[in-house]
C-alpha positions as CSV (number, residue, x, y, z in Angstrom):
1,M,3.6,8.6,-20.7
2,A,0.7,8.5,-18.8
3,T,0.2,5.1,-19.1
4,Q,3.6,4.1,-17.3
5,S,3.1,6.7,-14.5
6,W,-0.2,5.3,-13.6
7,R,2.0,1.6,-13.9
8,L,4.6,3.1,-11.1
9,R,1.6,4.3,-8.9
10,I,0.2,1.4,-9.0
11,Q,3.6,-0.6,-7.9
12,M,4.2,2.0,-5.6
13,G,0.6,1.5,-4.2
14,R,1.5,-1.9,-4.5
15,A,4.7,-1.7,-2.5
16,L,3.6,0.5,0.2
17,R,0.3,-1.3,1.1
18,Q,2.9,-4.5,1.8
19,R,5.5,-1.9,4.1
20,Y,2.2,-1.3,5.9
21,R,0.7,-4.4,6.9
22,S,4.3,-6.1,7.7
23,K,5.0,-2.7,10.5
24,R,1.8,-3.8,11.3
25,L,2.1,-7.2,11.8
26,A,6.2,-6.5,13.2
27,F,3.8,-3.7,15.7
28,S,1.8,-6.6,17.1
29,L,4.3,-9.1,16.9
30,Y,6.6,-6.9,19.2
31,R,4.0,-5.6,21.5
32,A,2.9,-9.7,22.2
33,L,6.8,-10.3,23.0
34,A,6.9,-7.9,25.1
35,N,3.9,-8.8,27.4
36,R,4.9,-12.0,27.7
37,E,9.2,-10.9,28.3
38,P,9.9,-11.2,31.9
39,I,12.9,-9.6,31.8
40,K,12.3,-5.5,31.9
41,A,14.6,-4.3,29.6
42,R,13.8,-6.4,27.4
43,Q,10.1,-5.4,27.9
44,E,11.5,-1.9,27.3
45,I,13.5,-2.7,24.0
46,L,10.5,-4.8,22.5
47,L,7.8,-1.4,23.5
48,A,10.5,0.8,21.7
49,L,10.8,-1.9,18.5
50,A,6.3,-1.8,18.5
51,W,6.6,1.7,18.8
52,N,8.5,2.3,15.8
53,A,6.9,0.1,13.6
54,E,3.7,2.0,14.6
55,R,5.8,5.4,13.5
56,A,7.0,3.4,10.4
57,A,3.0,2.0,9.2
58,A,1.8,5.5,10.2
59,A,4.2,7.2,7.5
60,D,3.5,4.3,5.0
61,A,-0.6,5.4,5.6
62,I,0.0,8.9,4.9
63,R,2.3,8.2,1.8
64,L,-0.5,5.9,0.4
65,L,-3.6,8.9,1.3
66,R,-1.3,11.4,-0.7
67,L,-1.6,8.6,-3.6
68,N,-5.3,8.4,-3.4
69,L,-5.0,4.7,-2.5
70,P,-6.7,2.8,0.1
71,V,-5.1,1.9,3.4
72,P,-5.6,-2.3,4.2
73,T,-7.6,-2.1,7.1
74,E,-7.3,-5.5,8.9
75,N,-4.9,-7.9,9.2
76,T,-5.2,-11.1,6.4
77,F,-5.7,-14.5,7.8
78,V,-2.5,-15.2,6.5
79,Q,-0.8,-12.7,8.9
80,R,-3.2,-13.9,11.9
81,L,-2.0,-17.2,11.9
82,W,1.8,-16.3,10.9
83,Q,1.5,-13.7,14.1
84,R,0.2,-16.9,16.1
85,C,3.1,-19.5,14.8
86,L,5.6,-17.1,15.5
87,L,4.6,-16.2,19.1
88,C,4.6,-20.1,19.6
89,C,8.3,-19.8,18.3
90,G,9.3,-18.0,21.1
91,L,11.5,-14.6,20.5
92,R,14.7,-15.4,18.6
93,M,12.9,-17.4,16.0
94,T,10.3,-14.6,15.5
95,L,13.0,-11.6,15.3
96,L,14.6,-13.7,12.8
97,W,11.7,-13.8,10.8
98,L,10.7,-10.1,11.3
99,A,14.6,-9.3,10.0
100,W,14.2,-11.6,7.2
101,Q,10.4,-9.8,6.5
102,E,12.1,-6.8,6.7
103,K,15.0,-7.1,4.4
104,Q,12.5,-8.5,2.0
105,V,9.7,-6.0,1.9
106,S,12.7,-3.2,1.4
107,R,14.0,-5.2,-1.5
108,Q,10.7,-4.8,-3.2
109,C,10.2,-1.1,-2.0
110,L,13.9,-0.3,-3.6
111,Q,12.9,-2.2,-7.0
112,V,9.6,0.2,-7.0
113,F,11.7,3.2,-6.2
114,R,14.7,1.9,-8.8
115,I,12.0,1.7,-11.6
116,R,11.0,5.2,-10.8
117,Q,14.0,6.8,-11.5
């Protein structure tokens, strides 16, 4: 029983770290897109999305700390590369990628929570 709870804690920590990184990347992408956006209404929407992503990342950081797991400190090289590439692709492609990324991370988190139940 202890081995199963330890394994679950590891899986949950992995999913939360992935979600945290994803939300931090989304935050930086939304902010960068907002800074480039000439239309004020879109800029405000992108800043609101950035704020929501930052808030979700902070909630995940708290969850990780409650599990006594380390919070990732920096974006990885791959994440920085994705960020640069996506910003070159423009607003529409970046938003589509962020939606796809959110779906992938959510699916991973749901699998962990299904195992828990």
